[in-house]
N, C-alpha and C positions, 0 to 999 in steps of 0.2 A: 504494499500500499504506499502510495506516495505521501510524503509529509504535507501538511496543510500549513501554508504561510499566510499570516495576517500582518500587514504593515501597521506599525504603531505610529500614528501621526497626531500629536507630537510624540517623539520617542519617550519611553518610560525611563525616568532618571532613578537609578538605584545603586547604592553602594559606591558612589563616586563615578559611576559610568552611565552610559545610555544603552538602552535596548531598543533597536529600531524595528524589529519584527518579532512576532510570536511564531515559532516554528513548532508545530504539533506532530509528533510521530506516533505511529500505532503503539498503544500501550500493551504491556504484558497482560495476560488474562487476569492475574491476581490484582493488578493495579486497577483495571477496569472494574472488577468486582468491588474493590474498596470504594471507588467513586460512586458506583451505583447504589451502594448501601444507603447513601444520603436520601435517595428518593424511593427506597424499597416499599415503605408503607404509605406512600402517596406524595405527590409533588405539591408543594406550596412555595411561596416566594423564597422563604429561607432555605428550604431543602434544595430547591433548584439552584440557588446561588452556591450552596455548599458543594453540590454535585459538579457544577461548572468549575468552581475553583479547584476541587480535588482532581478532576479530569485534566484540566490545563496544567496543574502542577506535576502530575504523574506523566504527562505526555510531552512536556516541554523541557524538563530537566532544570527549570528555574527554581530558585530557592522559594520557599513558601512566603517569605517576607516580600519578595519581588512580585509574586503572583497576587498577593493581597493588595498591591498597589495598581494593578491593571483595572481600568474602568470596567464596571459590571457588564455593560453592553458588549464590549469586546470579548470578555470572558464567556458570556452566554453564546455569542456567535461562534467562538472557537469550539466550545463543547458541542454545539449543535452540528457544526460542519463535520467535526470528527466523528460524532455518533452516526450521522447520515452516511459518511464514507464507509464506515465499518458495516453498517446495515446493507448498503448497496453491494459491497463486495461479497458478503455472505449470501444475500438473496439471489445473486446471480450464479452461485456455485451449485454444480451438480456433479456427482460421481456416479458413473454407470454402475448399476447393480452387480454386473459381472466383475468389476474391479474390486480388489481387496486391499490395494495399496494406495494410500493417499500421499502423493509426492508433494513436498513443500516447494513453493516458488523459489525459495532461498534457504540455505541451511540455517538451523537454529542451534545456537550453542548455549548450553546450560552447564556451568562449571567447566569441566574438561570433557564433556560429552557433546558430540555434534549429531544432531538429528537431521535427516534429510527426508524422511518419510515415516509413515505410521502404517502398520498392518491392521486392517479393520475387519470386523466380522459382526454378526448379530450378537448382542449381549445375552448372557444366560439370564434366567429369571432372577437369580440371586443378585447379579450385577445390576439389573434394571431396578430391583427393589431398593438396593442400597443407593444408587444414584438418585432415584425418585424421592428418597427420604429428604432430600434438600428442598423439595417443593411442598413438604407437609404443612408448613405454617404460612407460606407465602408463594405467590406466583409472580412476584415482582422481578425486575430485571437482574438484581443481584442473585436472587435464589435460582433463577433460570441459568445464569452463568455458572453458579456453584454446581448445579446439576450437570451442566455440560462438562465442566472440568472433571468431575467425579466419573462420569460416563466414559470419557476418553481415557482416563487413567485406568479404570477397571478393565475396559475392553482391550486396550493396547499393552497393558503391563508396564507402562511408563510410570515411574513413581509420581505421586501427586505433586510434590514440591517442584518437580521438573515441568509437569504440565502447567502448573500455575505460572511458570516463567515463559511459556510459549506466547507468541503474539496472539492477541485475542481472536483475530480472524481465523487463525489456524485451529484453535480450540472449537470455535463455533462451526467451522466447516466440517471438521472431523466428527463432531457430535451429530451434525445434520446427516452426514453420510451413514453413520451408525444407525440412526433412526430410520433411514431408508431401508437398510437391511432388515430391520424388524418389521416394517410395513410389507416388504416384499415377501417375507416368510409367512406372514398372516394371510396374504392373498393366495399363496400357492400351496401352503401346508408344508413348505420346505424352507430351510434357511441356509 
């Protein structure tokens, strides 16, 4: 996913320097989860501002003190554009039911491990129940992403802490593909 660049005019003055543009990169899944927690139980002006601030902070690499100085309208615009770009990339993704390998557009390095793909399959009933437990109390965006991270980890065998560090679109696409396997199995009686 390409970074989103928002010019800051006038530049943001912070810590003796100037920031001329806000550059938002795709966040890790866990960072997106943390931002979405602000609006999990319902959006209101305060929770929307907290979500935008958290997402911009986690996606820009700027210090929280600098992010707190960004005008609210720019922060809300940045969070909205980044969220829309993530949604558009995931919505357009399809993995053919006959494919069991999800190849990443670029390698993902977590610690000293480089991931280039994930082997996918239909989840077992135990894996599905365990992943779905994250949706027990809420169907909000944070709970949905927590479910997706758990599903990907359980089905692929990649440790949860590593899945949490994957780019959010990788996790969402892999979960979407795993769900397609489940639906295909229901329709045909095979998996």
